[in-house]
VOTOR-764623 format. One record per residue: residue number from 1; residue in three letters; x, y, z of N, C-alpha, C in turn. Coordinates in pm, whole numbers, plus 50000, padded with zeros to 5 digits. Layout:
NODE  num  residu  n.east  n.north   n.up  ca.east  ca.north  ca.up  c.east  c.north   c.up
NODE  NUM     ALA       X        Y      Z        X         Y      Z       X        Y      Z
...
***
This chain:
NODE  num  residu  n.east  n.north   n.up  ca.east  ca.north  ca.up  c.east  c.north   c.up
NODE    1     MET   14086    43373  77246    14100     43407  77385   13967    43455  77442
NODE    2     LYS   13899    43544  77367    13772     43597  77416   13668    43486  77429
NODE    3     SER   13665    43393  77334    13568     43284  77342   13598    43193  77460
NODE    4     THR   13726    43174  77492    13763     43092  77609   13715    43157  77737
NODE    5     VAL   13733    43288  77748    13687     43360  77867   13536    43354  77877
NODE    6     SER   13467    43369  77764    13320     43364  77763   13271    43226  77806
NODE    7     VAL   13334    43122  77756    13294     42986  77792   13322    42961  77940
NODE    8     LEU   13438    43004  77989    13471     42988  78130   13372    43063  78218
NODE    9     THR   13340    43185  78181    13245     43267  78258   13107    43204  78257
NODE   10     ALA   13062    43159  78141    12930     43096  78132   12924    42969  78217
NODE   11     ALA   13030    42888  78212    13035     42766  78292   13034    42799  78441
NODE   12     LEU   13108    42901  78478    13113     42942  78618   12976    42992  78664
NODE   13     LEU   12911    43072  78582    12778     43123  78618   12677    43009  78632
NODE   14     LEU   12683    42912  78543    12591     42799  78552   12619    42714  78674
NODE   15     ALA   12747    42691  78704    12782     42609  78820   12738    42674  78949
NODE   16     VAL   12760    42802  78960    12723     42872  79083   12573    42890  79093
NODE   17     SER   12506    42910  78980    12361     42930  78985   12291    42803  79033
NODE   18     GLY   12353    42688  79014    12295     42563  79062   12315    42543  79211
NODE   19     ALA   12404    42618  79271    12429     42606  79414   12316    42670  79493
NODE   20     ALA   12315    42645  79620    12205     42694  79705   12235    42830  79764
NODE   21     PHE   12276    42925  79682    12299     43061  79727   12181    43146  79683
NODE   22     ALA   12106    43197  79778    11994     43284  79744   12042    43428  79752
NODE   23     GLN   12005    43507  79653    12044     43647  79655   11950    43720  79749
NODE   24     THR   12008    43773  79854    11932     43849  79952   12004    43979  79977
NODE   25     ALA   11949    44060  80062    12018     44184  80098   12151    44149  80162
NODE   26     VAL   12256    44219  80123    12388     44191  80173   12398    44244  80315
NODE   27     SER   12422    44153  80412    12429     44198  80550   12569    44243  80586
NODE   28     SER   12669    44163  80557    12806     44207  80585   12894    44182  80464
NODE   29     GLU   12914    44058  80427    12992     44024  80308   12926    43908  80237
NODE   30     PRO   12938    43902  80107    12883     43788  80033   12954    43658  80073
NODE   31     ALA   12883    43548  80060    12937     43417  80093   13048    43381  79995
NODE   32     PRO   13143    43296  80038    13246     43250  79944   13181    43183  79822
NODE   33     TYR   13243    43202  79709    13203     43147  79579   13077    43215  79523
NODE   34     SER   13041    43330  79578    12935     43411  79518   12988    43473  79391
NODE   35     VAL   12900    43494  79294    12938     43555  79167   12877    43695  79163
NODE   36     PHE   12957    43793  79124    12913     43931  79110   12938    43976  78967
NODE   37     VAL   12837    44034  78905    12852     44090  78771   12820    44239  78780
NODE   38     ASP   12916    44320  78739    12896     44464  78731   12819    44489  78602
NODE   39     GLN   12692    44525  78615    12606     44535  78497   12650    44640  78395
NODE   40     PRO   12701    44756  78434    12743     44850  78329   12859    44799  78243
NODE   41     THR   12953    44726  78304    13070     44680  78229   13063    44534  78188
NODE   42     GLY   12986    44453  78260    12981     44310  78236   13095    44235  78303
NODE   43     TYR   13183    44306  78373    13294     44239  78440   13240    44147  78548
NODE   44     THR   13297    44026  78554    13247     43922  78643   13355    43885  78744
NODE   45     PHE   13315    43875  78870    13407     43845  78979   13349    43731  79062
NODE   46     VAL   13438    43652  79123    13398     43543  79212   13460    43570  79348
NODE   47     LYS   13380    43556  79453    13429     43576  79590   13494    43447  79636
NODE   48     LEU   13623    43447  79648    13698     43333  79698   13729    43355  79846
NODE   49     PRO   13770    43252  79919    13803     43273  80060   13909    43381  80081
NODE   50     GLY   13997    43405  79985    14101     43506  79999   14061    43643  79946
NODE   51     GLY   13944    43657  79886    13900     43785  79832   13838    43768  79695
NODE   52     TRP   13803    43881  79633    13740     43880  79502   13843    43854  79392
NODE   53     LYS   13806    43771  79294    13892     43741  79179   13816    43771  79051
NODE   54     PHE   13882    43841  78959    13824     43869  78828   13813    43738  78751
NODE   55     ALA   13695    43711  78693    13673     43585  78622   13648    43605  78473
NODE   56     GLY   13637    43728  78428    13612     43753  78287   13503    43857  78271
NODE   57     ALA   13434    43850  78161    13328     43947  78134   13217    43880  78055
NODE   58     VAL   13098    43931  78074    12984     43887  77995   12940    44007  77911
NODE   59     SER   12865    43980  77807    12817     44090  77722   12713    44172  77797
NODE   60     LYS   12688    44292  77749    12588     44378  77814   12450    44311  77808
NODE   61     GLU   12424    44239  77701    12296     44167  77689   12287    44058  77796
NODE   62     GLU   12394    43980  77812    12395     43874  77914   12386    43933  78055
NODE   63     ALA   12447    44048  78077    12446     44111  78208   12306    44157  78248
NODE   64     GLN   12217    44176  78152    12081     44217  78183   11989    44100  78216
NODE   65     HIS   12034    43976  78187    11951     43857  78208   12027    43754  78290
NODE   66     LEU   12056    43787  78414    12135     43700  78501   12044    43616  78590
NODE   67     PRO   12091    43497  78630    12014     43418  78727   12001    43494  78860
NODE   68     ASP   11900    43460  78937    11876     43528  79065   11991    43509  79164
NODE   69     THR   12071    43407  79146    12180     43380  79241   12303    43467  79216
NODE   70     VAL   12307    43537  79104    12422     43622  79072   12400    43760  79134
NODE   71     LEU   12500    43808  79206    12492     43938  79271   12515    44049  79170
NODE   72     THR   12440    44157  79185    12463     44274  79103   12499    44395  79188
NODE   73     SER   12506    44373  79320    12549     44477  79412   12619    44409  79529
NODE   74     VAL   12730    44464  79570    12802     44408  79685   12827    44515  79791
NODE   75     MET   12752    44624  79782    12766     44730  79881   12705    44684  80012
NODE   76     PRO   12780    44695  80121    12723     44658  80250   12614    44756  80290
NODE   77     ALA   12531    44715  80388    12423     44802  80434   12478    44936  80481
NODE   78     ASP   12594    44933  80547    12661     45056  80589   12768    45084  80485
NODE   79     SER   12739    45169  80388    12831     45190  80275   12964    45251  80316
NODE   80     ALA   12976    45302  80439    13103     45357  80486   13196    45245  80531
NODE   81     HIS   13143    45125  80545    13220     45009  80590   13310    44959  80477
NODE   82     ALA   13438    44946  80503    13530     44896  80401   13516    44744  80391
NODE   83     MET   13522    44692  80267    13512     44549  80246   13650    44490  80226
NODE   84     ASN   13670    44365  80269    13795     44295  80246   13800    44253  80099
NODE   85     THR   13909    44285  80033    13931     44239  79897   14069    44177  79889
NODE   86     ALA   14095    44105  79783    14225     44039  79769   14336    44143  79753
NODE   87     SER   14304    44259  79698    14408     44358  79672   14432    44451  79791
NODE   88     ALA   14337    44457  79884    14356     44543  80002   14429    44466  80109
NODE   89     LYS   14543    44515  80150    14621     44443  80253   14652    44536  80366
***
C-alpha cells in the first residue's frame, strides 16, 4: 500500500512539474492542479477545482528536494483571509 501511494505521489509530482505552473508569491489562491507538500510532514495535496485533496506523502528527504513548481506554502498574503477548501462548507 505504501509503495503504491509513493508511486502515485511521485507520478503526480512529475506530471505537475512538467506543466507550466511557476511558483510565485501566492496572491489569492493557488491555481487548480497545483501541488502542495507540507515539508515537516511530507503530506502532499493537490488543488482540484472543488478544493484541496490529500494525495499521499513523500519522505522527509524527498520533501527537502522538490521541483520549483511544487508549493511549500499556501498562506495568502493576508493571512487573516480564509481559504476555500473541500472540507469547509
